[in-house]
Structures are given as structure tokens and as C-alpha cells.
C-alpha positions in Angstrom: 194.0 -24.9 50.1 192.0 -26.8 47.5 195.1 -28.4 46.2 196.0 -29.6 49.7 192.6 -31.2 50.2 192.7 -32.9 46.8 196.1 -34.3 47.6 194.8 -35.7 51.0 191.8 -37.4 49.3 194.2 -39.0 46.8 196.3 -40.3 49.6 193.2 -41.7 51.4 191.9 -43.5 48.4 195.4 -45.0 47.7 195.6 -46.2 51.2 192.2 -47.8 51.1 193.0 -49.5 47.8 196.3 -50.8 49.0 194.8 -52.1 52.2 192.1 -54.0 50.3 194.7 -55.5 47.9 197.0 -56.5 50.8 194.1 -58.2 52.7 192.6 -60.0 49.7 195.7 -61.0 47.7 198.4 -61.3 50.4 196.7 -62.4 53.5 193.8 -64.5 52.0 195.7 -65.3 48.8 192.6 -65.2 46.7 193.8 -63.3 43.7 195.6 -66.2 41.9 192.9 -68.9 42.6 191.3 -70.4 39.4 187.7 -69.7 38.8 185.6 -72.8 39.6 182.4 -73.3 37.8 179.5 -74.4 40.0 177.6 -75.8 37.1 177.6 -79.6 37.1 178.1 -81.0 33.6 179.5 -84.4 34.4 178.8 -87.1 31.8 178.1 -90.6 33.3 180.5 -93.3 32.2 179.3 -95.4 29.3 178.2 -99.0 30.0 179.8 -101.7 27.9 177.0 -103.8 26.5 177.0 -107.5 27.5 177.7 -110.0 24.7 177.5 -113.8 25.2 178.4 -115.9 22.1 179.3 -119.5 21.2 180.3 -119.3 17.6 177.3 -119.5 15.3 175.1 -121.3 17.8 174.6 -118.5 20.4 174.6 -114.8 20.2 173.1 -112.8 23.0 173.4 -109.0 23.4 172.1 -106.7 26.1 172.2 -102.9 26.3 173.2 -103.2 30.0 175.6 -105.4 31.9 176.2 -107.0 35.3 176.6 -104.6 38.2 178.9 -105.0 41.2 179.7 -102.8 44.1 183.3 -102.1 44.6 184.8 -105.0 46.6 181.5 -106.7 46.3 180.7 -110.2 44.9 176.9 -110.0 44.6 175.8 -109.3 41.1 172.9 -107.1 40.0 171.3 -109.2 37.3 168.3 -107.0 36.5 169.8 -105.4 33.3 170.7 -108.8 31.9 167.9 -111.0 33.2 166.5 -111.9 29.8 169.9 -112.8 28.4 170.7 -115.0 31.4 167.5 -116.9 31.0 168.3 -117.4 27.3 171.7 -118.7 28.3 170.0 -121.2 30.7 167.8 -122.4 27.8 170.8 -122.8 25.5 172.8 -124.8 28.2 169.8 -127.1 28.9 169.4 -127.8 25.2 173.1 -128.4 24.8 174.3 -130.6 27.7 177.5 -131.3 25.8 178.6 -127.7 26.5 180.9 -126.5 29.3 180.4 -122.8 30.3 183.5 -121.1 31.7 182.6 -117.9 33.7 185.5 -115.5 34.2 185.1 -113.0 37.0 187.3 -109.9 36.9 188.6 -107.9 39.8 190.7 -104.8 40.2 193.9 -104.6 42.4 192.3 -101.6 44.1 189.5 -103.8 45.5 189.5 -105.7 48.8 188.6 -109.4 48.9 186.5 -110.1 52.0 185.0 -113.4 50.6 186.1 -117.0 51.3 187.2 -117.3 47.6 190.9 -116.9 46.6 190.1 -113.7 44.8 187.1 -111.4 44.2 186.9 -112.4 40.5 186.3 -116.0 41.5 183.7 -114.9 44.0 181.8 -112.9 41.3 181.9 -115.8 38.9 180.6 -118.1 41.7 177.6 -115.8 42.2 176.7 -116.1 38.5 177.2 -119.9 38.7 174.9 -120.1 41.6 172.1 -118.4 39.6 172.6 -120.7 36.6 172.6 -123.7 38.9 169.4 -122.6 40.6 167.9 -122.5 37.1 168.8 -126.1 36.4 172.3 -126.1 34.9 174.4 -128.8 36.6 177.5 -127.9 38.5 179.6 -130.1 36.2 178.7 -127.9 33.3 180.1 -124.7 34.8 183.8 -123.7 35.4 184.6 -120.5 37.3 187.8 -118.5 37.1 189.1 -115.3 38.7 191.2 -112.8 36.7 192.9 -109.6 37.6 192.1 -106.6 35.4 193.6 -103.2 35.5 191.0 -101.9 33.1 188.0 -102.0 35.3 186.3 -98.6 35.5 184.5 -97.6 38.7 181.8 -95.0 38.9 180.3 -94.1 42.3 182.0 -97.1 43.8 180.5 -99.6 41.4 181.3 -101.3 38.1 179.3 -102.4 35.1 180.5 -105.7 33.6 183.2 -107.7 35.1 182.0 -111.1 33.8 183.1 -112.9 30.7 181.7 -116.2 29.2 183.3 -118.8 27.0 182.2 -122.3 25.8 183.9 -125.6 25.2 182.6 -129.0 24.3 182.3 -131.4 27.3 184.6 -134.4 27.1 182.4 -137.5 26.8 181.0 -137.8 30.3 180.6 -141.2 31.9 177.0 -142.4 32.0 177.2 -142.3 35.8 177.7 -138.5 35.7 174.7 -138.1 33.4 172.5 -140.2 35.7 173.6 -138.2 38.7 172.6 -134.9 37.0 169.0 -136.0 36.9 166.9 -134.5 39.7 163.5 -135.7 40.9 160.9 -132.9 41.0 157.6 -134.7 40.3 156.4 -138.0 39.0 154.7 -136.0 36.3 158.0 -134.5 35.1 160.2 -136.8 33.0 163.4 -138.1 34.4 166.1 -139.9 32.3 167.7 -143.3 33.1 171.2 -144.1 31.8 173.0 -147.4 31.3 176.6 -148.2 31.9 178.6 -149.2 28.9 177.9 -152.9 27.9 175.3 -153.2 30.7 171.5 -154.0 30.5 170.8 -152.6 34.0 170.2 -148.9 34.4 172.2 -146.8 36.8 170.3 -146.3 40.0 170.6 -143.0 41.9 168.9 -141.6 44.9 166.9 -139.3 42.6 165.4 -142.0 40.4 164.8 -144.3 43.4 162.8 -141.5 44.9 160.8 -141.2 41.6 160.1 -144.9 41.6 159.0 -144.9 45.2 156.5 -142.0 44.7 155.3 -143.5 41.4 154.4 -146.8 43.1 152.4 -145.0 45.8 150.6 -142.9 43.2 149.7 -145.8 40.9 148.5 -147.8 43.8 146.0 -145.1 44.6 145.1 -144.1 41.1 144.2 -147.2 39.0 143.6 -145.2 35.9 147.1 -143.9 35.7 150.2 -145.6 34.1 153.9 -145.3 33.9 155.3 -144.5 30.5 158.9 -145.7 29.6 160.3 -144.2 26.4 163.6 -145.4 25.0 166.0 -143.3 22.8 169.3 -143.9 21.0 172.0 -141.8 19.4 172.2 -141.4 15.6 174.8 -144.1 15.0 173.5 -147.0 12.8 170.3 -147.1 10.8 167.0 -145.7 11.8 165.2 -149.0 11.9 167.8 -150.6 14.1 167.9 -147.6 16.4 164.1 -147.7 16.7 164.2 -151.4 17.7 167.1 -150.7 20.1 165.2 -147.9 21.8 162.1 -150.2 22.4 164.4 -152.9 23.7 165.9 -150.5 26.3 162.4 -149.4 27.4 161.4 -153.1 27.9 164.6 -153.8 29.9 163.6 -151.0 32.3 160.0 -152.4 32.5 161.3 -155.8 33.4 163.4 -154.3 36.2 160.5 -152.4 37.6 158.2 -155.4 37.5 160.9 -157.4 39.4 160.8 -154.6 42.0 157.0 -155.1 42.5 155.3 -152.8 40.0 152.4 -154.3 38.1 153.3 -155.0 34.5 149.9 -153.9 33.2 150.5 -150.4 34.7 153.6 -149.8 32.6 153.6 -148.7 28.9 156.7 -148.9 26.8 157.6 -147.0 23.7 160.7 -146.3 21.6 161.7 -143.1 19.6 165.0 -144.3 18.2 167.2 -141.4 17.3 164.4 -138.9 17.1 164.0 -136.1 19.8 167.6 -136.0 20.8 168.6 -134.2 24.0 171.9 -133.0 22.5 173.5 -132.8 19.1 174.8 -136.2 17.9 178.0 -134.7 16.5 180.0 -135.1 19.8 180.6 -138.2 22.0 179.1 -136.3 24.9 175.9 -135.6 23.0 175.6 -139.2 21.9 175.9 -140.4 25.5 173.2 -138.0 26.6 170.8 -139.3 23.9 171.2 -143.0 24.9 168.5 -143.0 27.6 165.1 -144.1 28.8 162.7 -141.5 30.0 160.1 -142.3 32.7 157.0 -140.3 33.6 153.6 -140.9 35.0 150.6 -140.2 32.7 
């Protein structure tokens, strides 16, 4: 009797175990599933540091980089704001330089901008920032380039912008004159002369300066207009000093002929000192041959 009961208990336990196995492993198919850890140990992707260099003349480094949303063209400049402002200063002090901005894009992105590709749109956004800071359009070239190496993390990328520099081909004086923007009669503006001409190039901006200066001087008898001439470094220093004074006096005569009192105009000449640009390129020399006007 005891043997029979023991045998029945064994059968019952075997049936229960088999049923459990069949339900878990065969029906729900859970026996062969890999064990998944619920502990998050993901390491965020490393950010490639921004580097902007122009030979030995410029070396900028930032721990961060530009940020773009996937398929987005608007840059996050916060991590590189200091370096961008340094780039602006470099460009303003070296008007003979052309900055080429290359924007990268991935074939996995969608271009919803009006530009031919997303890389060009990204480069244009950076150009817009530099232009707002004072770098003329003529000093910036934008390019779009496909890159299969862009890495996305949480639908955004870090980087995607490259910079390169070239020397500007000697710009016509007319272009240099047109780059000058009027802001205030108390902020100097440069006048340029066409080759072999004694009459400076008139633009809407320097006309605006002269109009406002006349009004101000008429109401403020103690103020004067200062004209300062400059040259490039070609020739001797004494000759350049004399030439710079001559250029300033030429502009004075033009202003007097336009109705400005001669006794309210001061002229000076600095020769080849205080250059705007290096004199080792034709573009730099042209930028230095100027007369600066400002109200004192």
C-alpha cells in the first residue's frame, strides 16, 4: 500500500514538472531567451574638439564643438563662442584673408532648407554669425560636403564644420570701399582711391557719414573732423609720410568743395605706420592705402 502511494506521488510530481516545462519553454518560449541586464552602462560618444588654424598665424582650440540637430541647419555655438569671437578678431585684423567654411552632412539626413544641400545650409548659418560680427560677405566662402563619417547621438551631431584660409586676390579698391559701413560719426570709416585717381570712391555709406558729420559740426562749433592718411610699405618712410598727408589734404579739398568749412577739418598723415593688414600681399597693401575720417 505504501509503495502504491509513493508511486502515485512520483507520477503527480512528474506531471506537474512536465506541465510547467511545456508551458514556459514550449508555449511561451522563454527558456532560450538571453538574459538582458537592466543596468544602464552606456558611455556617451566622445566629442571631437574644435580646431581652427591658419598656419602659424592662428591656432584656436575648444574642448567642445558646434552642435546640430539631425537634418537641422541651425548651429549651437555656445560651446565654441569664445573661439568664434577670436576668429572674428583675426579676420578683422587680416582683411587679406578669405575664410572657407565647409559644412558636412550625412546621406541619412533630409535637407528641408532652400540650399542645395544641408552642409551648405550649415556653413551659411556660421557665415551669418560671422557677418553679423563684422566680417564682410566677400571674405567668406561656403561649401557643402557629404560625409559618411558623421556620428549621431540622440539625433544630434557634434562638429560638422571645417575651416580653411586662403589669401585674398588683390581686391579692387571699389570692393574695399564698399565694405566700409557707417555706424557713427565717432567711429572711423576708411576712404579708398581708384588706381591713378585723386578722387576717393564715394559710396552710400561714406555719403551718409559726411551728411551726418555736417549736421553735427554745424550744431557743435567746438568739434572737428579729422582726416588721417595712410600708405603701404612700398618706398621710403619719409616719402610715404608725405604721401599720406597729401592724400588727407586731397580729401579735405573735396569736403570743402562740398560745403564743409575748412577750419573745421584737421588733416594728418601716418605713412606706413598702423597698417590695417600685412604689407606682404597685394591685398594687404591695397587695404592700407586709405584715408580715415572721424569726428573728434
